[in-house]
C-alpha positions in Angstrom: 85.7 104.6 54.5 88.5 106.8 53.2 88.3 110.6 52.6 89.1 111.7 49.1 90.2 115.4 49.5 89.0 117.6 46.6 90.4 121.1 46.3 87.7 123.7 46.8 87.1 127.2 48.0 86.0 126.8 51.6 86.2 128.9 54.8 87.8 125.9 56.5 91.6 126.1 56.7 92.2 122.9 54.8 91.5 124.2 51.3 89.7 121.0 50.4 86.5 119.1 51.1 86.4 115.4 51.7 84.3 113.3 49.4 83.5 109.7 50.3 82.4 106.6 48.4 80.9 104.0 50.7 79.8 101.0 48.8 77.6 102.3 46.0 77.0 105.7 47.7 78.8 108.9 46.9 78.7 111.6 49.6 79.7 115.3 49.3 81.3 115.5 45.8 82.5 119.1 45.7 84.3 118.8 42.4 86.1 116.3 40.2 89.6 114.8 40.6 91.2 111.8 38.9 91.1 110.0 42.2 87.4 110.6 42.8 86.6 109.7 39.2 88.5 106.5 39.6 86.9 105.6 42.9 83.4 106.3 41.7 84.0 104.1 38.6 85.4 101.2 40.6 82.5 101.2 43.0 79.6 101.4 40.5 78.0 104.3 42.3 74.2 104.1 42.4 73.4 106.9 44.9 74.5 110.5 45.4 73.8 112.7 48.4 75.3 115.4 50.5 75.6 116.1 54.2 74.4 119.6 53.5 74.0 121.9 50.5 76.8 124.4 51.1 78.7 125.2 47.9 81.9 123.5 48.9 80.1 120.1 49.2 77.9 120.0 46.0 79.9 121.1 43.0 80.0 117.8 41.2 76.7 116.3 42.3 75.1 116.9 38.9 78.1 115.5 37.0 78.3 112.2 38.9 74.5 111.8 39.0 74.5 112.0 35.2 77.6 109.9 34.4 76.6 107.2 36.9 72.9 107.3 36.2 72.6 107.5 40.0 69.7 108.2 42.3 70.0 111.7 43.7 68.9 112.1 47.3 68.0 115.3 49.3 67.0 116.0 52.9 63.2 115.8 53.1 61.7 119.3 53.3 64.9 120.9 51.9 64.5 119.9 48.2 64.3 123.5 46.9 67.5 124.4 48.8 69.2 121.3 47.4 68.1 122.1 43.8 69.3 125.7 44.0 72.7 124.6 45.3 73.2 121.7 42.9 71.3 122.7 39.8 69.3 119.5 39.7 66.2 118.2 41.4 66.5 115.2 43.7 65.0 111.9 42.8 64.3 110.8 46.4 64.3 112.3 49.8 65.5 111.1 53.2 65.0 111.9 56.8 66.2 110.6 60.2 66.6 106.8 60.0 66.4 106.5 56.2 68.9 103.9 54.9 70.7 104.6 51.7 73.0 101.8 50.7 74.8 100.8 53.9 74.4 104.3 55.4 71.7 105.6 57.8 70.8 109.3 58.1 71.1 111.1 61.4 69.7 114.6 61.5 72.4 117.0 62.8 71.3 120.6 62.0 73.3 123.6 63.3 76.1 124.3 61.0 73.4 124.3 58.3 69.6 123.8 58.6 69.7 120.7 56.4 72.8 119.1 57.8 72.9 115.3 58.4 75.5 112.8 59.4 75.6 109.2 58.0 76.3 106.1 60.1 77.5 102.8 58.8 75.6 99.5 59.6 76.7 99.2 63.2 77.1 102.9 64.0 80.8 102.6 64.7 81.8 104.8 61.8 80.0 108.1 61.0 80.4 110.5 58.2 80.0 113.7 60.1 80.2 116.4 57.4 80.8 119.8 58.9 79.6 118.9 62.4 83.2 118.3 63.6 86.8 118.9 62.7 89.9 117.4 64.2 91.5 120.9 64.8 90.0 124.3 65.2 86.2 124.8 65.2 83.2 124.6 62.9 81.7 127.8 61.5 78.2 128.4 62.8 77.1 131.8 61.4 74.0 133.8 62.3 71.1 133.2 59.9 72.4 130.1 58.2 73.5 128.5 61.5 71.9 127.8 64.8 74.1 127.3 67.8 71.3 125.7 70.0 70.8 123.1 67.2 74.5 122.7 66.7 75.2 121.9 70.3 72.3 119.5 70.4 73.7 117.7 67.4 77.1 117.4 68.9 75.6 115.9 72.1 73.6 113.4 70.0 76.8 112.3 68.3 78.6 112.1 71.7 75.8 109.8 73.0 76.2 107.5 70.1 79.9 107.0 71.0 81.2 106.1 67.5 84.7 104.7 67.1 85.6 106.9 64.2 84.3 110.2 62.7 84.9 111.1 59.1 84.7 114.9 58.7 83.9 117.1 55.7 87.3 118.8 56.1 90.7 117.6 57.4 91.9 114.3 58.8 89.9 111.4 60.2 89.0 111.7 63.9 89.9 108.6 65.9 89.0 110.0 69.3 85.4 111.2 68.7 84.3 111.9 72.2 87.4 113.9 73.0 87.0 116.0 69.9 83.2 116.5 70.5 83.9 117.5 74.1 86.5 120.0 72.9 84.1 121.6 70.4 81.3 121.9 73.0 83.7 123.4 75.5 84.9 125.9 72.9 81.4 127.0 72.1 80.4 127.4 75.8 83.6 129.4 76.5 82.9 131.7 73.6 79.3 132.1 74.8 80.6 133.0 78.3 82.8 135.8 76.8 79.9 137.1 74.7 77.6 137.2 77.7 80.3 138.9 79.8 80.9 141.5 77.1 77.2 142.5 77.1 77.0 142.6 80.9 80.1 144.8 80.8 78.3 147.4 78.6 79.2 146.3 75.0 76.1 146.8 72.9 76.8 146.7 69.2 78.0 143.7 67.3 81.4 145.4 66.7 81.9 146.2 70.4 80.8 142.7 71.5 83.1 141.0 69.0 86.1 143.1 70.1 85.4 142.2 73.7 84.7 138.5 73.2 87.8 137.9 71.1 90.3 140.3 72.7 92.9 139.7 70.0 93.6 140.7 66.4 91.0 139.2 64.2 91.3 141.5 61.3 91.8 138.7 58.8 88.6 136.9 59.9 86.5 139.8 61.1 83.5 138.9 59.1 83.4 135.3 60.3 84.0 136.3 63.9 81.1 138.8 63.8 78.8 136.1 62.3 79.8 133.8 65.0 79.2 136.3 67.8 75.8 137.1 66.2 74.9 133.4 66.4 75.8 133.4 70.1 73.7 136.5 70.7 70.7 134.9 68.9 71.1 131.8 71.2 71.4 133.9 74.3 68.3 135.9 73.4 66.2 132.8 72.7 67.3 131.5 76.1 66.3 134.8 77.8 69.8 135.8 78.9 69.8 139.1 77.0 67.8 141.1 74.4 69.2 141.3 70.9 67.5 143.1 68.0 70.2 142.4 65.3 71.7 145.8 66.1 72.1 146.2 69.9 72.2 143.9 72.8 71.2 144.6 76.4 71.2 142.4 79.5 67.8 140.9 80.3 
């Protein structure tokens, strides 16, 4: 497996989304490049699918499906979401354990409700989409994202103990467990700061965000607030506090 970076508009710092061609399967084509066109042609692509239907992963699904005459796959139960994102209806659907070419689907929601990872035949190599990144953290925004599900998905991947992870953005990850542990620890540390902010009297999303970050986040304020809201949703579900989308109070 080799990532094929394709320039795209994404909130990730890399400015590109990685497409992959594994055997006759094309995964996450966000757009066209000469390299991706060439790789698709050389491998006689017969299947097209995405790890999730965010705009920076789906831009060229329709093009390659048509030019290759490929079967288009979508996550079972998320067909409408897929069609809205790609502009085409899927031919087939998949779920946990479905095998497409040499890849097997693993349900990994959290970053997005339809997110999946894809393991090779022996599970040593996994296409992880936006579940992991080598540096920094993955965006898990309130509404679209679910931090409880995201942490569960990270732990599932950790338990599988793959040798290599191939992310949707940035470089290949050759120390998967170290990276997954870092991402889990980052989320739990942020959660601790959010909880402490509420216990200290912060109530509104603005107040809690200021307290939880305690640094200048003016350039990423919107994303920071969406992240904090996702933490508040998780803490409310778990009974640590009450949150009504406007104000938080200790439970």
